[in-house]
N, C-alpha and C positions, 0 to 999 in steps of 0.2 A: 469690798468689791466680793459678787460671788460666782461660783455656780456651783449649781444641784445638782446631780445624775439622781434620778430616781425610775423606778417601772414604771411610772407615767410619761416619763420623758427630758429633756435632760431644760434646764429652766439657771438664764443667772443672770447679773448684770454685765452691761455692755462698757467695753475698753479695756487694756491693764491685759498682763502680760498674759499666754498662754494657759490653759489650767486651770489659772485663778476666775475667769468669769468666759458672761460668752464670746467666744469670737472665733472667726474666720476658724481655723483646728482646730475647733472643739466639736465644731457643727458639721466640718466634714467629715470628721470621722466617726462623730452618733451617726451620720445621715449616708454616710458609708454599711456600717453595721444592719441597721431598720431595715434598709434594702437586702441585705445580705440576707436577714430573717427573714424575711416577705416572702425571697428566695428556695431559701430552703424549703418552707413550711407551707405552699399551694401550688396544689393540684393540679388545679386548668386553673392556669397562667392565662391573664389575658397582656400584661407585659408593661400596665401604664400601672401609674403615682400620681392621685392626685396633692392638689399643693392650692392652701387657701393660705390668705392672712389677717390678720386685723390690722387697722392702719398703725400701730407705732413707728415710732421716726427711725428706731433702726431696721423697719421692717423691712426695705426696698433689698437690704444688702443683704443680712440673712436671706430671702425669698432667691435669689441669685444664687449667693453658696449654695442651700440646699438642691435647687432646679439643677446648678450647674454639677452639686454631686451624681446625682438620682441619673442624669444624662450617661455621666462619666461608668457609671455602673451598670447602663446597659439597659433602665426600663427610658419606657417614655413617659411623662409631662403632660398630664392638662395642668396645667395652671391657675387655676380659675378669679387669679388677683383679689380686691379686697372683698374677702366673705366670712360673714357670722360663721361660730365654731358648730352651730348648727346645721349651717350649708354646707360650710363644707365637708359632713360626715354625711348628710346625702351627696351627695355630688358621687362619693364612694359610689354608693350602689349604682346610682341612677349613669354615672359612666361604665359599670361595669370594671370598676378597678381592682387589684390586686388589694392596695392601700390608702393610705391618705394620710401625709401631715403638716397639721394647723399650727401658724406661726402665728404665737398670743403668749403673751403671764397673766391672760387672765385679767385679775384687777387689779395686779401688783402697777406699781407707779411706770413711768415713762421711760427709769431708763432698765428697767427687764424686755426681754425680750426670754421665745421658751419654744420651745420642737413636741406640741403633743401627736402622740404616734395612734393612726387606726389601725386595724387590721380590714379584713375587706368583707366585712359588715358595714362598713364605718363605725365601728364603735371602739372604742379605746381597749388593747389589746392588757392581757390578764396580769397579775403578778409572773403566771410563769414564764409567760411573752419577755414582759419587760425583763424581766432577770437574763432572758435569756440574749434581747439586746444588749445588755450591758456587758453580760461576761465581750461579747462578740466585739464591743467596740473596747474592752479592755486588751484583751490580743492582740486589736488591728487583724483580725483572722476575718479579712477582707481581702478581691482582689477584682482589680480597677477591668471594664469592658477593654477590651482591643477596638483596631477603630472602627474598624467595618461591624461592629458590633452593637455601637452605642447606641442610645437613644435620643429618639424625635421630639420635639418640644411645640405644644399646642399651646395656647391661651384660648379659650374658652369663659366668655362673661356672663354667659347664656344660664344661670344656677341661681345668680339672689331670682330670678323669677319664676324659676320651674319651683325654690323652693317655695315661694306667697305661693303657687300655683296647688301644691301640695297642702297644705294649712289652708286655703281655701275650701279643698275639696275634703275634706276629712268633716263626719257625722254631725258631729254636735256644733262645729263652728256656724253658726249661722247669718250670715254674710246679709241676711233681708230683714232678721231682726237687728241687725248693728246698724243698716243706713236707716232703717225706718224708727231709732232712737235718738239719732241727728246727734248722736255724741260728740262733746269740746276737748279733748284731749292735748296734757303740756304735755310733753316726753324729753329729756337728756340724755340727750345719745353723748356725751364724755368725749366729745372727738376723734372718734373711730367708728366701724363699719355699721353700725345702727340708727348714723346720720346716714347714709344711702341708703337701708334698707326698710327703715318704720316707715319713710313717708310715702312709700311703698305700698305697705302693708295696709296705712289705712288707707289711703284711696281706693283701694279694691274693697274697703271697706265699707265702704262712703264714712269714712269720719275724718273730722273738721279738723285739722293736729296747728298747735305752734312744737318746733321742734327749739331745745339749748341747748347750746355744743352740738350743735348740727356737722361745721366742719372738718371732715376726715381727714387731720392730721399731724394727730397723734399727741402732741401736745396740749397734754389732759389741763381744761378749766379747773378741776379738785379734784382731790387723792380720788384715784375710779373704783375703789369700791365703793358699791350702791347701800352706802348703811348711813342715819341719819345724823351722823355728824357731819356727812362729805358734803353732806344736798341740801342746803341752805336755801341757794339760790330758784333752788324749783320749788320748794317746800313756799319759798315767801312771794312768787308765781300765782302758787294757788291760795294762796290766802288773798289775796284782790280777789278773787273771782272769774268766775265764767265760765270755769272748767268746772268735767264733770270728773274726769279720773285727768290723774298725775302718773307718769309710767317714766322710770329709772329702767337703765340695762350697766350691765360693765361693756367694757372693749370690743369683745369677740359673743356677747351676746347670745349668753348662754345662762346669766343671771338676771332675774327679776325683781325688781319692788314697784311695789305701788303707792301712791299718795291720795289721801282721801278728799275730797269735794274744798274739804277745808282747811287743807293747810298739812292737815295731820298725816304722820306716815300711817300705816295698812298694818307694815307689819312685815316683814321679810317669809318669817316664818312662815306670814299666816297666805303667804303667793299662794305655794302648793296647795296647805287647809281649805280655801277658798276656789280656786279649783278641781280638787277631788271632790268637795261637796255635791256642787255641776252634775261630775260625771260620771257617780257615783249613783245619782238623782236619776241617769237614764240608764246606767249600765253598773249594777252593780256584780262587786265583786272587791278582789284583796287589793290592800295597799301598801306600798315601804316606804320607811325615809331609814335614813341613817341615825345613829343613836345620838350624836347631836342636837337633834331634831323634836320640835313642838311635840307634848303629848297630843295636841287638839287633834291634828291626823288618824291618831288611832281612835277618838272617841266621833267620829264625825267619820271613821271608819263603822262604828262596827252601831250606827245609830242607824246607814244602811244595809246592813245586816253581812255586812263583810268584816274579812279577820285581817289585820296591822300585824306586819311581821319587821322589825329593824336587822339592820345592816349594817358592815364596818362601815363608814366613813369613806368616802372615795364614789364619783358617777363609779366607775366597774366593779364596784364590789355591790354599789343599787341595785345595779342593773340585770346583775348576775342572780341576786335575790328575787327580783322578782320576777324573772324566766320560771327559777325552781319556787312559785307561790303561784306564779299563774298572775299576777299583779294584772291589775285595768288602770292603773295609775300610779305614780310613784316618785320619789324626786331628793331634793334634800331640801334644805328650810334655811339655805342661804339665797331663796328663790329660783329653788332649780327647777321647772316643770320636765317629767320624761310620761311622755306619753306612747305607748308601746303601736296604738293603731296609727302615729305619723313615726315614729322613730325611737330606736333605744337612748337615745342619750335630749341631756340635759339641748332646752329649746323656749328662750322667750319668747321667740313668732306665733308659739302654739300656746302656752301659755294667755297671750294679753289678747290672742283670738276664741279662747275660751272663756277666760272673763270676761269681752266684753260683751260674747253672746247671753252668757251665765247673769250678766246685770240689765241687759236689754228682755231677757224673760222674763225677770226679780219686776219692772219695775221702780230700782228701791233707788234711791243713793249712795255709795260705796262708803261714808257709813253710818249705815242701814245693814248694809251687805253687815258691812265685819262685825259687825253690834249680835247678829248672828249666830258669829260662829262661837267656840270656847274657849271661853278665858282665863290662857296665865300669858304670865310673860319671861322672858328669860334674855338674861343676860351671859355677856359675852366675853370674854378676859382676854386676856395672854399675857404668858412672860415670856421675856427675853432673856437665852441661856447665854453661857458663856463657852470658851470653844471645853472648856474640862467635865462640862457637866453630865454624868452618866443621867439619863435618864431613864432607862428604865429600872433603873436602882430607885429611882425617887418613885416611880410609876408603883415598883412594889411595893416599898414603904408604907404604900397612901393606901395599896388594897389591903393591907394586913391590918392598919389603923383600922379600916372598917370592913371588917371579916364580920361583925356581927351586922349587917347590912345586904341586901340583894348590889351583891357585885358584875360585874358582868365586862367581861379581859379579852373581846377579840380584838378589841380597838385601843388601847390602851385599855380606863380604869374606869365605868360608869356607872357609878354607888347609886342604889334607889331608894331612895326613901318611900314611907309610903302616899306624900301628898307633895315631892318635888326629888328631883334627882339634882347628880352635877356631873361632868364628863371631864376626861384632865386624857389628854391627847398631847403627842408631838408631831408638829406638823410633818407633810412629805415636800412642805415647798421655800416653808421657813424656818430659821434654826428658832422653834419657840416651841412653850407649850401651851397648849387652847385650853381653858377652863372657860366651859360652858355653864350653864346652870338653870333650872325651871324652879318654877312655884308662882305663887296663887298672885302676888302681887310682885313689881320689878326691884321694892327692898326688900323682900325674904328671897329673893332669886339670887339679888348683887349678893347680899349678905353671904349665903353659902358661899357665893363665889368666888368673894374676897378673905372667908374665912379658910379655902382649899388654898388660896393663892399667898394665904403666913402659910400655913404649913410647908409645902411646898419649896416658897423662901428660906424659910431655917432649915432646908433639908443640902439646902447648898451651899 
């Protein structure tokens, strides 16, 4: 059983003793700490906090504890119910709230859940803010409201529609062109909130659709991370023919993967690259992705006359760098598209609408669109850690071993060779080291990754 407390929130498995898992006692403590942080750092307060959740089996329990705690801290709760992560982010600003809590463990398996914390802009807390929440929780430095100062509860299920309206109104989303193209798509919504909101988006866009694993019951039909090894069902459905595009989202609908009309993966790394190519062709500017993302975004950006910048892994790091360099689009190679005209958060709905608009304008198939992109292959490996592992010492040794190469250590260790790269970093959410490597072919990329895996394993 696991409980992970980090600057991005609290995440863990459900059930078991307090302090070791995600349980009501720790949920109360962390929620109260967050409410205290918001109170101390909000000058023009509306005294409202938005709460949204994905469809996980434990979601109703966690939601009840979170909402009750916020009420007990004196905050009014705007409960938007079953909603995507980007919907909840947008709801914070639409409701003029002081912050928001998203109840989701993203791509983690069904026994996990988590609290993700937002500021008044509907964006994830910074590292400094997250550390302050952790300190408040550790000291239990919070005071609950007297009976006359308790908050009020409001349920509001209007934000899915408002989110879709906002997507449709983006200037590069061409609703008419998409409708005229008469696309037929197949979408795997992995038994979560995508099964609620994606059909509504498709109907607004005039797209014919089939939904796989659409019942939002949290009983995931397969491993919910949108990677090729988990997507046999939709890939086989696409191979039967009759569809223009396959679409896969994770349980909270901030990650997005595409499947070509022939049943082959488009490549989650190329979700952002292809959408960025479309955006940059109409809105020249700069881009940002994290250190573990493909070089193809850099190539596409420079093709359109812009500049590319890399950020540390983590959405808040990417959005901070995007604001710094004035990026017109950015995101992460795990299928996360961040389009500032909408909001500074990964949003699969935005990615879908922009991709379909691009496809409609080009008048080509998805596989033909993929063939236009710069060609790289990225291998994603991981090493499970033991409790005794000194990860920082291992990364320092790796850095020293490759001192003759270009090394970036702002987030783990990334070694840039002239024609390839490898990035090692410890996860913020799981007890593992991720090893991502990229080269001209998958064989070369995987070989590089395996070489570094062997180096790390010998150090344990």
